MILO-943678 format. One record per residue (C-alpha): residue in one letter; x, y, z. Coordinates in steps of 0.001 Angstrom, whole numbers, plus 500000, padded with zeros to 6 digits. Example, Ala and Ser with C-alpha at 12.3 -4.5 7.8 and 13.67 -1.06 7.14 Angstrom:
<recs>
a512300495500507800 s513670498940507140 
</recs>
This chain:
<recs>
x706341246779774340 x705726244276771067 x703085242453772501 x700839246083772595 x700961245572768674 x698131244735767067 x698190242953763368 x694968242578761183 x694062239641759350 x691077238373757434 x689915235599759250 x687424233175758077 x685066232364761014 x682213230649758669 x682656229692755585 x681379232196753420 x682817235079754622 x685981236599755454 x686391239563758511 x688758241832759601 x690370241095763026 x693730242122765069 x695961240101766798 x698388240559769079 x701925241027767457 x703604237899768167 x707056237059770180 x709726236033768324 x712107233521770156 x715768232493769063 x714358229487766447 x711324232033764516 x710475234950762768 x708078237215762061 x707746238221758551 x705317241625756550 x703738239845753955 x704135241093750147 x701683239359748473 x699241236627749167 x697952234575746271 x694682232907746254 x694453229631745617 x691782227211744094 x692219225352747480 x691613228495749241 x688291229036747355 x687295225743748087 x688016225950751413 x685967229296751799 x682883227683749686 x682750225308752885 x683909221704750686 x685867220664753454 x683118220608756435 x686144219455758887 x688640222588758327 x689659223843761485 x687623227447762165 x688361230050762694 x691156229917760012 x693568232703758244 x693733231587754609 x696758232225752346 x699471229342751881 x700943230911748344 x703365233599750507 x705747235989749578 x706753238143752547 x710076240067753711 x711627239407757075 x710583242017759932 x711834240036763191 x714324237246763828 x715752235228765741 x719058234671766141 x719314230904765251 x716560231386762801 x719091233262761304 x720923230826760025 x718926227575760597 x715801228265758368 x716738228830755187 x717388225548753467 x720097225925751078 x722370227797753444 x721898231303752946 x721967233621756265 x718951235438756512 x718631239249757682 x715736241477758309 x714515243121755165 x715307239631752939 x712264238786750529 x711625234988751593 x708794232096750545 x708328229203752199 x706988225746752020 x703504225803753650 x703556222655755912 x705284221444758591 x705082217102758863 x704607215525762447 x707288212838761955 x705424210337763722 x702703208488761571 x703201205481759577 x704018207525756600 x706518209757758072 x708265207054759316 x708085204769756083 x707110207371752801 x709863209820754211 x710362210894750601 x707442212135750024 x705498212983753094 x705798216472753587 x702388217737752647 x701406214716751028 x700711211744753415 x701822213051756246 x697857212365758561 x698930214980760994 x701304217844759588 x700904221374760827 x699661223732757259 x699837227190756864 x696534228524755777 x694610225909756827 x695449226208760809 x692969227528763241 x693843230870764441 x692309230303767902 x695307229616769802 x698792231808770027 x700129233302767635 x697435232767765532 x699172234245762507 x699600230927760622 x697777232260756987 x698995234929754344 x695786236778754627 x697314238902757267 x699669241664757858 x702055239616759379 x703003235758759595 x704521233986762407 x707665231786760789 x707756228171763207 x710734226208763963 x711448223858761383 x709476225713758108 x711614225337754943 x712821228836754081 x713797230180750826 x715235233805750215 x714614235032746710 x716703235909744064 x716921239544743891 x716386238982739899 x712459237304740523 x709950240299740758 x707196239970743208 x704346238750740883 x706873236062739417 x708024234518742716 x704270234750743730 x704133231836741467 x706460229141743142 x703715227293744912 x701817226558741355 x704488225559739818 x705089223116742773 x701536221957742436 x702085220636738925 x704965218528740095 x703152215482738965 x704479216552735174 x707787215514736569 x706875212773737945 x705309212259734131 x708781211871732822 x709374208466734511 x710705205940734073 x711713206019730511 x711102208840728544 x713588208067725473 x711459204934724531 x707801206821724576 x707622205618728076 x706499208032730156 x706718212210729100 x709774213279727881 x711474215880725333 x709679215879721796 x706735214762723041 x703062216338722941 x700939217151725826 x697936218605725904 x696823220503729279 x692835220912730515 x692111224048732482 x693142227327731639 x693357228350735332 x696929229299737066 x697483225168738213 x696725224450734269 x699227227420732720 x701775226150735570 x701214222782733637 x701829223868730525 x705040225923731566 x706756222701733125 x705644220954730317 x707129223151727909 x710519223786730190 x711019219702730182 x710919220092726469 x707736219397725102 x707624220173721323 x703714220684720941 x701002221826724316 x697437221953723673 x695451224080725989 x691574223080726622 x689541225128728666 x687817228876728714 x686716231488729123 x688385233375726484 x690180236077728537 x691776233319730301 x693019231547726886 x693938235223725654 x696405235363728246 x697541231884727908 x698477233204724020 x700601236016724986 x702442233222727213 x703884231964723722 x703919228277724908 x701054226560723765 x700415225480720151 x696582224782719937 x693749226040722017 x689999224659722489 x687522226399724181 x685104224650725614 x682688227330725620 x682763226836721713 x683625223471721193 x680412222121723358 x681082218586722636 x683780216130724405 x683829213991721783 x684475216809719089 x687386218004721813 x689266214308721512 x689196214525718023 x690816218105717627 x693267217070720233 x694276213640718736 x694301215411715120 x697238217880716486 x699199214776717554 x701886212765715296 x700038210013714022 x696720211485715225 x696763208622718358 x696710211504721253 x699138213223723231 x702094211436724907 x701038213058728209 x697484214807729290 x697113216469732721 x693918217784734104 x693774220626735991 x690158221422735869 x688785220251739214 x685712219062737284 x685419215468737656 x683713214928734127 x687105216014732563 x688840212760733834 x687653210363731230 x687757212893728589 x691236213660729272 x691953209858729458 x690278209434725976 x692595212065724390 x695765210142725892 x697494207992723677 x697640204306724300 x700527203492726360 x700819207244727391 x700531209525730746 x697459210802732580 x698258213337735286 x695133214123737649 x696174217586739223 x692481219513739592 x690921217533742355 x692154219212745697 x688985218625747330 x685838216089746682 x684014217298744047 x682051214097743131 x682365211163741301 x682573210135737493 x682376206805735960 x685426205629733820 x685845202218732066 x688208199884733877 x688842198368730408 x688418200999727948 x690141204049729718 x692737202045732006 x693775198472730376 x693057198902726952 x694416202226726614 x697833200771729139 x698224203850730341 x700214205516733472 x697806207138735799 x699480209810738188 x697293211279741050 x699116214510742844 x697469215747746152 x700532217718747252 x704573218157747032 x707511217926748893 x709103221281750008 x711918220388747652 x709667220931745034 x709962224341745787 x713702224713745015 x713322223338741763 x710249225635741191 x712241228728741885 x714934227611739297 x711790227148737122 x710807230912737267 x714138232206736912 x714384229743733853 x710976231345732232 x711784234511732927 x715002234440731328 x713024232775728233 x711295236314727948 x707942234692729293 x705695237030731118 x705202235131733975 x703698239034735850 x700949239290733893 x699390235877735573 x698634238204738614 x696140240065736867 x694375241601740374 x695767242893743714 x693240243245746189 x693936244974750026 x693641243387752711 x690455245462753682 x688767243847750797 x689440240067750994 x686041239354750705 x685900240520747317 x688809239269746308 x687650235524746813 x684637236503744700 x686417237568742051 x688620234212742078 x685247232395742230 x683852234085739238 x687174233029736829 x687058236945736520 x691323236869736243 x693951234649736099 x696106234834739827 x694328236812742281 x696392238246745128 x696180239889748412 x698429243363748644 x698691243663752652 
</recs>
């Protein structure tokens, strides 16, 4: 019987510790499926949850929302209905999926439907952020198998996209604020647009994805501000950034701002600045960088890491800038970002090099510690 099988997962029952446990193999009805995990990326949000920065996290839980998997068991209706672009699914297909299902009942779901999935909904179901106490338990990618519920947005991964490149779809979706910065009139320098200059704060996976997105959207020059050196060296290999500032070497914020402005037309500052650091102090520095009338996008602060002082006059009114904050993304971003990955691969960008470390499931704790130390770029589990 299928319920006699056991599935291993890395469970967080207390902050700072992952332990291997086993769960019953879940039953599949006509609308659901079970997938075998191929890769589960360790996201910055996972690290924040692991560190206990969200005390309301529903422990125990199985982390992991950056997921690539292969279909193992498939319900009849799920075969024809779960893939959102209309493709029929079969056992053995590689898939990825959007990690949230909105409640459909709260004020935001009813009145702001274009944004609610995974963003504004007050009670979403979320993969990697749901208690594993209740059957079918397997709702996170740090596991051998994952249960896919009815209503999940699923994409079949094209054969030409390698596993490691496909894993980057979620980080591309995480920088959708770059796309929003193209509104409303980029052609008259209101909003970010083709031939513009962009600066990215943060040299981690999200920062690199923000730079790649800006390039795919037509940026003329892109400046990367971050550390450590090995991340900057990897970013240079991609060939999309034009200038680099190592914050370990250029330690004065005013000097960094001056350099960024020097590398922009008229030395007024970039048209777009995207903060992907998760460091509050980077926000006023980034606003100082952006030109008057430009756009500042805040992406790095997915949890509360503290407060910082800004001047409403100096940083907002006098600069006359547009400020965009991104907490999450709607599911249709995944569709766009699968195409972005294809476009980047056609450009010859070595996307697979972004995945620098692979760990077996049994070493999930070590993988998390490696990610916290910034020893690689994208860390992933290979269950």
